[in-house]
C-alpha positions as CSV (number, residue, x, y, z in Angstrom):
1,M,35.0,-51.1,-13.4
2,A,37.0,-49.8,-10.3
3,R,36.8,-46.4,-12.2
4,S,33.2,-46.5,-12.6
5,F,32.5,-47.7,-8.9
6,M,34.4,-44.5,-7.6
7,L,32.6,-42.1,-9.8
8,V,29.2,-43.6,-8.5
9,F,30.7,-43.6,-5.2
10,S,32.0,-40.1,-5.4
11,L,28.7,-38.9,-6.6
12,G,27.0,-40.5,-4.0
13,M,29.2,-38.8,-1.1
14,L,28.6,-35.5,-3.0
15,V,24.7,-35.8,-2.8
16,F,24.3,-37.4,0.3
17,G,27.1,-35.2,1.9
18,A,25.6,-32.0,0.8
19,A,22.2,-32.8,2.6
20,P,23.1,-31.5,6.3
21,A,23.6,-28.2,4.6
22,Q,20.0,-27.5,3.7
23,A,18.5,-29.1,6.5
24,H,15.9,-26.4,6.6
25,K,14.7,-23.1,5.2
26,V,13.8,-19.8,6.9
27,I,10.0,-19.1,6.6
28,A,8.4,-15.5,6.9
29,S,4.3,-15.5,6.3
30,L,2.2,-12.2,6.7
31,F,-1.4,-11.8,6.8
32,P,-3.9,-9.2,7.0
33,S,-5.6,-9.0,10.4
34,G,-8.1,-6.4,10.7
35,S,-6.4,-2.9,11.0
36,N,-3.3,-5.2,12.1
37,I,-0.4,-7.0,10.0
38,E,0.0,-10.5,11.8
39,G,3.2,-12.6,10.9
40,E,4.8,-15.7,11.7
41,I,8.7,-16.3,11.4
42,G,10.2,-19.9,11.9
43,F,12.0,-22.6,10.2
44,S,10.6,-25.1,7.8
45,N,11.2,-28.1,9.9
46,G,8.7,-26.6,12.8
47,V,10.9,-24.7,15.0
48,M,9.9,-21.1,15.3
49,A,11.8,-17.9,15.9
50,E,11.0,-17.1,19.3
51,N,11.8,-13.7,20.8
52,T,13.2,-12.3,17.7
53,L,13.7,-8.8,16.3
54,V,11.4,-8.2,13.3
55,E,12.3,-4.9,11.7
56,I,10.1,-3.0,9.2
57,F,11.2,-1.2,6.2
58,D,9.5,1.0,3.4
59,L,10.5,-0.3,-0.1
60,D,13.2,2.2,-0.5
61,G,15.0,0.6,2.3
62,N,14.2,3.2,5.3
63,K,13.2,1.9,8.5
64,I,9.9,2.8,9.9
65,D,9.7,0.2,13.4
66,E,10.4,-2.7,14.8
67,V,8.3,-5.3,16.8
68,T,9.6,-8.7,18.8
69,T,7.8,-12.2,17.9
70,D,6.3,-14.2,20.9
71,G,7.3,-17.4,22.0
72,D,5.5,-19.0,19.2
73,G,7.3,-16.9,16.6
74,F,4.2,-14.7,16.0
75,F,4.1,-10.7,15.9
76,V,1.3,-8.4,15.3
77,Y,2.2,-4.9,13.9
78,T,-0.1,-1.8,13.3
79,P,1.2,0.2,10.4
80,S,1.3,3.9,10.8
81,Q,1.5,5.0,7.3
82,Q,-0.4,3.4,4.5
83,I,2.7,2.4,2.3
84,D,3.9,-1.3,1.3
85,L,6.2,-2.7,3.8
86,R,9.1,-5.0,4.0
87,F,9.6,-7.1,7.0
88,R,13.3,-8.4,7.9
89,A,14.4,-10.5,10.7
90,D,17.7,-12.2,11.4
91,L,17.6,-15.5,12.9
92,G,21.5,-15.9,13.2
93,A,23.6,-18.3,11.5
94,G,23.2,-16.7,8.2
95,H,19.3,-17.1,8.2
96,V,17.7,-14.1,7.3
97,A,13.8,-14.0,6.9
98,E,12.4,-11.2,4.7
99,A,9.0,-10.5,3.2
100,K,7.0,-8.3,1.6
101,F,3.4,-6.8,2.3
102,A,1.2,-4.8,-0.1
103,I,-0.7,-2.4,2.2
104,A,-4.0,-2.6,-0.2
105,D,-4.5,-6.1,1.3
106,L,-5.0,-4.7,4.6
107,A,-6.9,-1.6,3.8
108,G,-9.5,-3.8,1.7
109,G,-10.1,-6.1,4.8
110,D,-10.8,-3.2,7.3
111,E,-13.2,-1.6,4.8
112,T,-14.8,-4.8,4.8
113,V,-15.5,-5.0,8.5
114,Q,-16.7,-1.6,8.5
115,T,-19.4,-1.6,5.8
116,A,-20.4,-4.8,7.3
117,S,-21.1,-3.5,10.8
118,S,-22.6,-0.3,9.4
119,K,-25.2,-2.1,7.1
120,A,-26.5,-4.5,10.0
121,P,-29.8,-5.2,9.6
122,T,-32.1,-3.3,12.2
123,A,-35.5,-4.1,13.7
124,S,-38.3,-2.1,12.0
125,G,-41.2,-3.4,14.1
126,A,-42.5,-6.2,16.8
127,G,-43.2,-8.7,14.1
128,S,-40.0,-8.6,12.1
129,N,-38.0,-11.4,11.7
130,A,-34.5,-9.7,11.8
131,G,-31.6,-12.1,12.8
132,P,-29.5,-11.2,15.9
133,V,-27.1,-8.4,15.1
134,I,-23.6,-8.8,15.6
135,T,-21.7,-5.9,16.7
136,R,-18.2,-5.0,15.4
137,E,-16.4,-5.8,18.7
138,Q,-18.1,-9.4,18.5
139,E,-16.7,-9.6,14.8
140,E,-13.3,-8.8,16.0
141,I,-13.7,-11.5,18.8
142,I,-14.9,-14.0,16.2
143,A,-11.8,-12.8,13.6
144,T,-9.3,-13.3,16.7
145,I,-10.6,-16.7,17.7
146,V,-10.4,-17.9,13.9
147,R,-7.1,-16.7,13.4
148,D,-5.7,-18.4,16.6
149,E,-7.2,-21.5,15.4
150,L,-5.5,-21.2,12.0
151,R,-1.8,-20.4,13.3
152,P,-1.2,-24.3,13.7
153,L,-2.9,-25.4,10.6
154,R,-0.8,-22.7,8.8
155,R,2.4,-24.0,10.4
156,E,1.3,-27.7,9.7
157,L,0.9,-27.0,6.1
158,T,4.0,-25.4,6.0
159,A,5.8,-28.3,7.3
160,Y,4.0,-30.6,5.1
161,K,4.8,-28.5,1.9
162,E,8.6,-28.8,2.8
163,K,8.2,-32.6,3.5
164,N,7.0,-33.3,0.3
165,D,9.5,-31.4,-1.4
166,L,12.2,-33.5,0.4
167,Q,10.3,-36.6,-0.7
168,S,10.1,-35.6,-4.1
169,I,13.8,-34.8,-4.4
170,L,14.9,-38.0,-2.4
171,G,12.5,-39.8,-5.0
172,G,14.4,-38.2,-8.0
173,I,17.7,-39.4,-6.7
174,G,16.3,-42.7,-6.3
175,Y,14.8,-42.8,-10.2
176,I,18.7,-41.5,-11.1
177,F,20.3,-44.3,-9.1
178,G,17.7,-46.7,-10.4
179,A,18.5,-45.7,-14.2
180,F,22.2,-46.2,-13.9
181,G,21.7,-49.5,-12.2
182,I,19.5,-50.6,-15.4
183,I,22.4,-48.9,-17.5
184,Y,25.3,-51.1,-15.7
185,Y,23.2,-54.5,-15.9
186,I,22.7,-54.1,-19.6
187,A,26.2,-53.3,-20.0
188,A,27.1,-56.1,-18.0
189,R,25.3,-58.4,-19.8
190,R,26.4,-57.4,-23.3
191,L,30.3,-57.6,-22.3
192,R,29.4,-61.2,-20.8
193,A,27.8,-62.0,-24.1
194,K,31.0,-60.7,-26.1
195,A,33.5,-62.3,-23.7
196,P,34.7,-65.8,-24.9
197,N,33.4,-68.7,-22.4
198,A,36.2,-69.7,-20.3
């Protein structure tokens, strides 16, 4: 019985003792933003990588450029070449964020903006019901506003996903301990039934 208790206690210490080592993960997200690439780097617990150097490489490992994140862990990069890119940031203490970006994602977004502004409706006469025409500058302003509003939502969504992962893990551990408890209960009842009455 003491041996079983020590085994369960040791397993419990291993499971709960290792938890602080995996307190957070590094998160690196890249998004097309017109002709730019917008990125966000931070930890899953919500702490963002402020003023961190982000190195940009091609897929062969050749360094192309570098940018620095702002106070919220965001950066904007304008690619100088039409090649796929790899972004890397060293956050210290062994934490390294890496993410790849396919340049095809960026080119499609830029063409969409150009074709939308070039095919804008024009008024052909005084009695025409043409709606207001949005210029390219206005489209870019609207896109910037929408991106700025989406930043906190992306951060909250990432933190929510991480929280649910931890919840699932803790729930699974609870099921395991519960199953062992039921097994020990049944085993103890069988041993009591076999034991002579004292």
